[in-house]
C-alpha positions, 0 to 999 in steps of 0.5 A, spaced: 174 294 976 171 293 969 168 300 968 174 303 971 179 300 966 175 302 961 174 309 964 182 309 964 183 307 956 178 312 954 182 317 958 189 314 955 186 316 949 183 323 950 188 328 947 187 336 947 188 340 941 189 348 941 185 351 936 183 358 933 177 358 939 181 355 945 182 348 947 179 342 944 178 335 948 177 329 943 176 322 947 178 316 943 178 315 935 172 319 932 167 314 928 163 319 924 167 325 921 165 331 917 170 335 914 168 342 911 175 344 908 179 341 902 186 340 906 181 336 912 178 331 906 185 330 903 189 328 910 183 324 913 183 320 907 191 319 907 191 317 913 185 311 912 179 315 915 174 316 910 169 322 912 162 321 911 160 329 909 165 334 906 164 340 902 165 341 894 171 343 891 172 350 888 169 350 881 165 344 882 159 340 885 163 334 888 170 333 891 176 334 887 177 329 881 183 326 884 180 324 891 173 322 887 175 314 887 178 315 894 172 319 897 167 314 895 159 315 896 161 321 901 155 327 902 156 334 900 154 339 905 155 345 902 161 350 899 168 352 901 164 358 902 157 356 905 156 350 910 149 346 910 148 346 917 142 341 917 146 336 912 151 336 917 146 335 923 143 329 919 150 325 918 150 326 926 158 327 926 162 326 932 168 330 929 167 336 924 174 339 922 174 346 918 179 350 915 182 356 919 178 361 916 171 359 919 167 364 921 166 364 929 159 364 928 159 358 924 164 355 928 159 356 935 153 353 930 157 347 928 160 346 935 153 345 938 153 339 933 159 335 934 167 338 937 169 343 931 176 343 930 178 350 927 186 351 925 190 357 929 195 356 924 197 362 918 197 358 911 202 363 908 207 361 913 213 355 910 210 348 912 204 350 915 200 345 912 204 340 914 203 343 921 195 343 919 195 336 917 198 333 924 192 337 927 187 333 923 191 327 924 192 328 932 184 329 932 182 323 928 187 319 933 192 317 927 198 321 928 203 315 927 200 313 920 201 321 917 208 320 920 209 314 915 205 318 909 209 325 910 216 321 910 214 318 904 213 324 900 219 327 903 222 321 900 219 322 894 220 330 893 227 329 894 228 324 889 225 329 884 229 334 887 235 330 885 232 329 878 231 336 877 237 339 879 241 334 874 236 336 868 235 343 869 240 349 869 240 354 875 239 360 870 233 356 867 229 355 874 224 361 874 216 359 875 211 362 875 203 359 878 197 363 875 190 361 875 186 362 869 179 365 870 173 367 865 176 374 867 183 373 866 189 370 870 191 371 877 198 370 879 198 365 885 202 367 892 209 364 892 208 363 899 202 357 898 202 350 898 203 348 891 209 354 890 212 351 896 212 344 893 215 347 887 221 351 891 222 344 894 223 341 887 228 346 886 223 351 882 225 359 883 217 361 884 215 368 883 209 371 884 211 378 880 210 382 886 203 383 885 200 379 891 198 383 897 200 379 903 195 375 906 191 374 900 192 367 896 193 371 889 193 377 885 187 380 881 186 379 874 192 381 870 190 386 863 193 383 857 198 389 858 201 385 865 201 378 862 209 379 862 209 379 869 208 371 868 214 370 864 219 366 866 222 359 864 216 355 866 209 357 867 203 353 870 196 354 868 190 352 873 183 352 871 178 350 875 172 348 871 170 348 863 169 356 863 176 357 865 179 352 860 175 356 855 178 363 857 185 360 857 184 358 850 182 364 848 187 368 851 192 363 847 190 367 841 192 374 844 199 376 841 201 379 848 200 371 850 204 370 844 209 374 845 211 371 852 218 367 852 215 362 856 211 360 851 216 361 846 220 356 849 213 351 850 214 351 857 206 353 859 203 347 862 196 347 863 194 344 870 188 341 874 186 348 878 182 343 884 189 340 885 194 346 884 190 352 887 185 349 891 187 343 895 192 342 900 194 335 904 199 329 902 195 326 897 194 333 893 202 333 894 202 326 890 198 328 885 202 335 884 209 331 884 206 326 879 204 333 874 211 335 875 215 329 873 210 329 866 213 336 866 220 334 867 219 328 862 216 333 857 221 338 857 227 332 857 224 331 849 
């Protein structure tokens, strides 16, 4: 009878998820989780699960700065582009959370190690990051926890949108998000995670019409094309020290100085590891923290 009862409990906890590579069945609550994607790490920590392993953030050799205190001694098992399969195996995971861009060849190798979740979600669709977070939370058996996290985030966003609407006139809301690399500035697509948050607050985010469909950013802009970033607000993201040095050099150029947004002193440096590489509820809160500081600065 006890065996039948335990079997029934396991079945009650079992869930089937639709993924890019077919249905994935997960039993119970995973205890040894490895994430191969920034958004999966963010969501896991947000719902109270600390993964054993994760990939390094873009432009760094560890997890993004905003997650370092929360991630603890998480093992680094690769980068966004390349997974160290041996390092993953050594952690003996019972669940692997990956990105929607994971190649099928890597999926086949990883799924032989542990159930591997690869979302079948177009990240350029509105609200895609929340849909993805819900899929990860379901895999972790933490759907209720995520619902609470997202409800709190929605309340904060609505309150900030009200403050923004009162503080910023309708004709002063045009904004752009760019990532500055050593080879120049790249316009980020207005359909990504962070621009979506900015739009929810009230910014009118534009990408100059130069980001091709399905790509996260444009090619580097020439000095002559920097005007495509102009508007009322400009958020300039850098991933590391090299990017910050390149931006500092660009700020001395006449083409940059001529931008209206520069003359208005509405150019705001931001952390590219959060603003242009991360997704998830904790990243959203970090970005909203920055937006609140920006609005306080602009009100002075």
